[in-house]
Residue frames as a rotation matrix with the C-alpha (Angstrom) as fourth column:
GLN 1
-0.944 0.107 0.311 -110.12
-0.095 0.816 -0.570 103.72
-0.315 -0.567 -0.761 -134.01
PHE 2
-0.501 0.799 -0.333 -113.29
-0.571 -0.015 0.821 102.05
0.651 0.601 0.463 -135.18
GLN 3
-0.521 0.459 0.720 -116.21
-0.490 0.530 -0.692 100.29
-0.699 -0.713 -0.051 -133.64
LEU 4
-0.681 0.300 -0.668 -117.72
-0.520 0.443 0.730 97.39
0.515 0.844 -0.146 -135.52
VAL 5
-0.481 0.617 0.623 -121.06
-0.586 0.302 -0.752 95.94
-0.652 -0.726 0.216 -134.50
GLU 6
-0.913 0.175 -0.367 -122.39
-0.181 0.634 0.752 92.78
0.365 0.753 -0.547 -136.11
SER 7
-0.384 0.845 0.372 -126.04
-0.597 0.080 -0.798 91.79
-0.704 -0.529 0.474 -136.04
GLY 8
0.114 0.589 -0.800 -128.44
-0.987 0.159 -0.024 89.44
0.113 0.792 0.600 -137.73
GLY 9
-0.808 -0.437 -0.395 -127.25
-0.396 0.899 -0.186 86.11
0.436 0.006 -0.900 -136.41
GLY 10
0.010 0.828 0.560 -129.59
-0.980 0.119 -0.158 83.50
-0.197 -0.548 0.813 -135.00
LEU 11
-0.572 -0.068 0.817 -130.86
-0.128 0.992 -0.008 79.96
-0.810 -0.109 -0.576 -135.21
VAL 12
0.092 0.563 -0.821 -132.00
-0.965 -0.153 -0.213 78.70
-0.246 0.812 0.530 -138.60
GLN 13
0.572 0.150 0.807 -132.78
-0.064 0.988 -0.139 75.33
-0.818 0.028 0.575 -140.10
ALA 14
-0.544 -0.774 0.325 -130.55
0.214 0.247 0.945 73.85
-0.812 0.583 0.031 -142.76
GLY 15
-0.374 0.355 0.857 -131.42
0.925 0.075 0.373 75.31
0.069 0.932 -0.356 -146.13
GLY 16
0.656 0.674 -0.339 -132.52
0.722 -0.691 0.023 78.57
-0.218 -0.260 -0.941 -144.60
SER 17
0.051 -0.565 0.824 -131.14
0.624 -0.626 -0.468 82.06
0.780 0.538 0.320 -144.96
LEU 18
0.494 0.041 -0.869 -129.81
0.744 -0.538 0.397 84.84
-0.451 -0.842 -0.296 -142.78
ARG 19
0.449 -0.383 0.807 -128.53
0.448 -0.685 -0.574 88.32
0.773 0.620 -0.137 -143.46
LEU 20
0.218 -0.498 -0.839 -125.74
0.937 -0.133 0.323 89.65
-0.272 -0.857 0.437 -141.30
SER 21
0.787 -0.016 0.617 -124.90
0.218 -0.928 -0.302 93.32
0.577 0.372 -0.727 -140.95
CYS 22
0.001 -0.808 -0.589 -121.73
0.996 -0.051 0.071 95.02
-0.088 -0.587 0.805 -139.79
ALA 23
0.873 0.307 0.380 -122.15
0.326 -0.945 0.014 98.65
0.363 0.112 -0.925 -138.83
ALA 24
-0.101 -0.976 -0.191 -118.98
0.961 -0.045 -0.274 100.67
0.259 -0.212 0.942 -138.51
SER 25
0.931 0.313 0.186 -118.45
0.252 -0.923 0.289 103.91
0.262 -0.223 -0.939 -136.64
GLY 26
0.380 -0.837 -0.393 -115.47
0.504 -0.169 0.847 106.07
-0.775 -0.520 0.358 -135.88
LYS 27
0.175 -0.420 -0.890 -112.93
-0.579 -0.775 0.252 107.83
-0.796 0.472 -0.379 -138.05
ILE 28
0.056 -0.073 0.996 -113.58
0.608 0.794 0.024 105.94
-0.792 0.604 0.089 -141.23
LEU 29
-0.061 -0.170 -0.983 -112.14
-0.527 -0.832 0.177 107.71
-0.848 0.529 -0.039 -144.21
GLY 30
-0.448 -0.114 -0.887 -113.19
-0.893 0.113 0.437 106.69
0.050 0.987 -0.152 -147.66
ILE 31
0.747 0.648 -0.147 -114.37
-0.658 0.753 -0.018 103.30
0.099 0.110 0.989 -148.80
ASN 32
-0.221 -0.887 0.406 -112.31
-0.944 0.299 0.139 100.50
-0.245 -0.352 -0.903 -147.35
ASN 33
-0.420 0.019 -0.907 -111.81
-0.335 0.926 0.174 96.83
0.843 0.377 -0.382 -147.99
ARG 34
-0.023 0.513 0.858 -114.15
-0.999 0.027 -0.043 94.94
-0.045 -0.858 0.511 -145.69
PHE 35
-0.657 -0.375 -0.654 -114.05
-0.402 0.908 -0.117 91.37
0.638 0.186 -0.747 -144.50
TRP 36
0.559 0.703 0.440 -116.16
-0.812 0.355 0.463 88.66
0.169 -0.617 0.769 -142.88
TYR 37
-0.646 -0.672 -0.362 -114.57
-0.496 0.730 -0.470 85.82
0.580 -0.124 -0.805 -140.92
ARG 38
0.584 0.800 0.138 -116.03
-0.627 0.336 0.703 83.06
0.516 -0.497 0.697 -138.82
ARG 39
-0.675 -0.711 0.196 -114.95
-0.678 0.493 -0.545 80.75
0.292 -0.501 -0.815 -136.01
ALA 40
0.329 0.745 -0.580 -116.65
-0.395 0.667 0.632 77.41
0.858 0.022 0.514 -135.68
PRO 41
0.792 0.006 0.610 -116.58
-0.598 0.207 0.775 75.52
-0.121 -0.978 0.167 -132.37
GLY 42
0.610 -0.616 0.498 -113.15
0.170 0.716 0.678 74.00
-0.774 -0.329 0.541 -131.81
LYS 43
0.368 -0.468 0.804 -111.69
0.929 0.141 -0.343 75.57
0.048 0.872 0.486 -134.95
GLU 44
-0.581 -0.620 -0.526 -109.60
0.585 -0.768 0.259 78.58
-0.565 -0.158 0.810 -135.81
ARG 45
0.277 0.647 -0.711 -111.07
-0.082 -0.721 -0.688 81.72
-0.957 0.249 -0.146 -137.26
GLU 46
-0.442 -0.394 0.806 -111.32
0.716 0.386 0.581 81.50
-0.540 0.834 0.112 -141.05
PHE 47
-0.850 0.076 -0.521 -111.92
-0.334 -0.842 0.423 83.87
-0.407 0.533 0.741 -143.92
VAL 48
-0.113 0.881 0.460 -115.44
0.515 0.448 -0.731 83.92
-0.850 0.154 -0.504 -145.35
ALA 49
0.417 0.334 0.845 -115.77
0.901 -0.276 -0.335 86.85
0.121 0.901 -0.416 -147.73
SER 50
-0.359 -0.507 -0.783 -114.37
0.525 -0.804 0.280 90.24
-0.771 -0.311 0.555 -148.64
ILE 51
0.651 0.476 0.591 -115.27
0.759 -0.418 -0.499 93.25
0.009 0.774 -0.634 -150.71
THR 52
-0.444 -0.895 -0.028 -112.72
0.890 -0.445 0.099 95.76
-0.101 0.020 0.995 -151.93
SER 53
-0.420 0.223 -0.880 -113.12
0.133 -0.944 -0.302 99.49
-0.898 -0.244 0.366 -152.18
SER 54
-0.762 0.105 -0.639 -113.90
-0.629 -0.352 0.693 99.04
-0.153 0.930 0.334 -155.87
GLY 55
0.206 0.973 0.108 -116.52
-0.940 0.227 -0.254 96.39
-0.271 -0.049 0.961 -155.20
THR 56
-0.131 -0.310 -0.941 -114.57
-0.585 0.791 -0.179 93.27
0.800 0.527 -0.286 -156.10
THR 57
0.537 0.419 0.732 -115.67
-0.840 0.343 0.420 90.34
-0.075 -0.841 0.536 -153.99
HIS 58
-0.456 -0.639 -0.620 -113.88
-0.546 0.751 -0.372 87.19
0.703 0.169 -0.691 -152.88
TYR 59
0.554 0.711 0.434 -115.25
-0.813 0.348 0.467 84.14
0.181 -0.611 0.770 -151.11
ALA 60
-0.476 -0.563 0.675 -114.01
-0.671 0.729 0.135 81.07
-0.568 -0.389 -0.725 -149.36
ASP 61
-0.811 0.119 -0.572 -114.61
-0.406 0.590 0.698 77.99
0.421 0.799 -0.430 -151.48
SER 62
-0.863 0.442 -0.244 -116.93
0.504 0.719 -0.479 76.60
-0.037 -0.536 -0.843 -148.83
VAL 63
-0.222 0.815 -0.535 -119.41
0.364 -0.440 -0.821 79.46
-0.905 -0.377 -0.199 -149.25
LYS 64
-0.877 -0.161 -0.453 -119.13
-0.323 -0.502 0.803 80.31
-0.356 0.850 0.388 -152.95
GLY 65
-0.750 0.641 -0.164 -122.49
0.017 0.265 0.964 80.41
0.662 0.720 -0.209 -154.64
ARG 66
-0.017 0.758 -0.652 -124.34
0.863 0.341 0.374 80.55
0.506 -0.556 -0.660 -151.32
PHE 67
0.194 -0.009 -0.981 -123.09
0.758 -0.633 0.155 83.71
-0.623 -0.774 -0.116 -149.59
ALA 68
0.195 -0.141 0.971 -122.94
0.762 -0.601 -0.241 87.25
0.617 0.787 -0.010 -150.94
ILE 69
-0.228 -0.348 -0.909 -121.14
0.819 -0.574 0.014 90.23
-0.527 -0.741 0.416 -149.44
SER 70
0.127 0.290 0.949 -122.29
0.744 -0.660 0.102 93.74
0.656 0.693 -0.299 -150.20
ARG 71
-0.733 -0.374 -0.568 -122.02
0.656 -0.609 -0.446 97.23
-0.179 -0.700 0.692 -148.83
ASP 72
0.429 0.862 -0.271 -124.44
0.778 -0.505 -0.373 100.03
-0.458 -0.051 -0.887 -148.21
SER 73
0.062 -0.419 0.906 -123.91
0.853 -0.449 -0.266 102.92
0.519 0.789 0.329 -150.58
ALA 74
0.459 0.239 0.856 -124.65
-0.028 -0.959 0.283 105.60
0.888 -0.154 -0.433 -147.99
THR 75
0.722 -0.180 0.668 -123.16
-0.691 -0.161 0.704 104.25
-0.020 -0.970 -0.241 -144.75
PRO 76
-0.316 -0.910 -0.269 -120.08
-0.866 0.392 -0.309 102.23
0.387 0.135 -0.912 -143.79
THR 77
0.127 0.455 0.881 -122.17
-0.683 0.684 -0.255 99.09
-0.719 -0.569 0.398 -143.34
VAL 78
-0.622 -0.286 -0.729 -121.49
-0.729 0.551 0.406 95.78
0.286 0.784 -0.551 -144.98
PHE 79
0.379 0.839 0.391 -123.79
-0.873 0.464 -0.151 92.81
-0.308 -0.284 0.908 -145.26
LEU 80
-0.864 -0.494 -0.090 -123.41
-0.496 0.809 0.316 89.09
-0.083 0.318 -0.945 -145.63
GLU 81
0.259 0.951 -0.166 -126.36
-0.965 0.246 -0.094 87.38
-0.048 0.185 0.982 -147.26
MET 82
-0.800 -0.535 0.273 -126.22
-0.552 0.833 0.014 83.69
-0.235 -0.140 -0.962 -146.41
ASN 83
0.277 0.897 -0.344 -128.41
-0.961 0.263 -0.087 81.25
0.012 0.355 0.935 -148.31
SER 84
0.616 0.046 -0.786 -128.70
-0.255 0.956 -0.144 77.47
0.745 0.289 0.601 -148.39
LEU 85
0.062 -0.625 0.778 -127.19
-0.971 -0.220 -0.099 77.34
0.233 -0.749 -0.620 -144.95
LYS 86
0.276 -0.117 -0.954 -125.62
-0.025 0.991 -0.129 74.11
0.961 0.059 0.271 -143.75
PRO 87
0.959 0.065 -0.274 -124.90
0.260 0.171 0.950 72.85
0.109 -0.983 0.148 -140.24
GLU 88
0.169 -0.981 -0.099 -121.19
0.983 0.160 0.091 73.33
-0.073 -0.113 0.991 -140.96
ASP 89
-0.107 -0.134 0.985 -121.85
0.364 -0.927 -0.086 77.06
0.925 0.350 0.148 -141.33
THR 90
0.866 0.425 -0.265 -122.50
0.368 -0.180 0.912 77.19
0.340 -0.887 -0.312 -137.59
ALA 91
-0.249 -0.963 -0.106 -120.00
0.897 -0.189 -0.399 79.66
0.365 -0.194 0.911 -136.16
VAL 92
0.396 0.199 -0.896 -119.52
0.489 -0.872 0.023 83.08
-0.777 -0.448 -0.443 -134.68
TYR 93
0.307 -0.206 0.929 -119.26
0.908 -0.228 -0.351 85.51
0.284 0.952 0.117 -137.56
TYR 94
0.156 -0.404 -0.901 -116.98
0.562 -0.714 0.418 88.52
-0.812 -0.572 0.115 -137.27
CYS 95
0.861 -0.045 0.506 -116.42
0.422 -0.490 -0.762 91.55
0.282 0.870 -0.403 -139.43
PHE 96
0.149 -0.935 -0.320 -112.99
0.804 -0.074 0.590 93.08
-0.575 -0.346 0.741 -139.78
LEU 97
0.844 0.045 0.534 -111.78
0.379 -0.755 -0.535 96.53
0.379 0.654 -0.655 -140.80
LYS 98
0.335 -0.788 0.516 -108.21
-0.220 -0.598 -0.771 97.79
0.916 0.145 -0.374 -140.74
GLY 99
-0.649 -0.735 -0.195 -107.06
-0.051 0.298 -0.953 95.75
0.759 -0.609 -0.231 -137.77
PHE 100
-0.681 0.482 0.552 -110.30
-0.708 -0.238 -0.665 96.00
-0.188 -0.843 0.503 -135.79
TRP 101
-0.828 0.433 -0.356 -112.76
0.278 0.868 0.410 93.21
0.487 0.241 -0.840 -135.07
GLY 102
-0.048 0.881 0.470 -116.37
-0.708 -0.362 0.607 93.30
0.705 -0.303 0.641 -134.07
GLN 103
-0.347 -0.024 0.937 -117.70
-0.880 0.355 -0.317 91.28
-0.325 -0.935 -0.144 -131.15
GLY 104
-0.983 -0.048 -0.178 -119.21
-0.129 0.870 0.475 88.68
0.132 0.490 -0.862 -133.43
THR 105
-0.077 0.989 0.125 -122.70
-0.982 -0.053 -0.182 87.34
-0.174 -0.137 0.975 -134.01
GLN 106
-0.658 -0.176 0.732 -123.65
-0.270 0.963 -0.011 83.70
-0.703 -0.205 -0.681 -133.50
VAL 107
-0.015 0.620 -0.785 -125.09
-0.980 0.148 0.136 81.74
0.201 0.771 0.605 -136.39
THR 108
-0.635 -0.103 0.765 -126.45
-0.388 0.899 -0.201 78.29
-0.668 -0.425 -0.612 -135.61
VAL 109
-0.209 0.519 -0.829 -127.76
-0.925 0.169 0.339 76.03
0.317 0.838 0.445 -138.36
SER 110
-0.232 0.221 0.947 -129.78
-0.606 0.728 -0.319 73.04
-0.760 -0.648 -0.035 -137.20
THR 111
-0.990 -0.120 -0.078 -130.39
-0.138 0.670 0.729 69.83
-0.035 0.732 -0.680 -139.12
């Protein structure tokens, strides 16, 4: 069982940047595929980005070129660097690992 704790969300103006973190604790063996999802108001949760154990990254088309997922080399923490934020990026952002979800962190982008 794992615990995932997201942080770094907040209120930012359009065009701004935020960096989200997802700290993981528990019986985490090895380097795992890690994921970020988000749920916007009134919408279903959607995939945002992932990073495989070998470092390959994938992004939703809506965030390509603006967001970057990375991982800490020493701890089971992953990051989501979000640049050129748009109002449509407003959502609760969740990290996911092997069937477990964090509690989410709110990102609000104002016009």
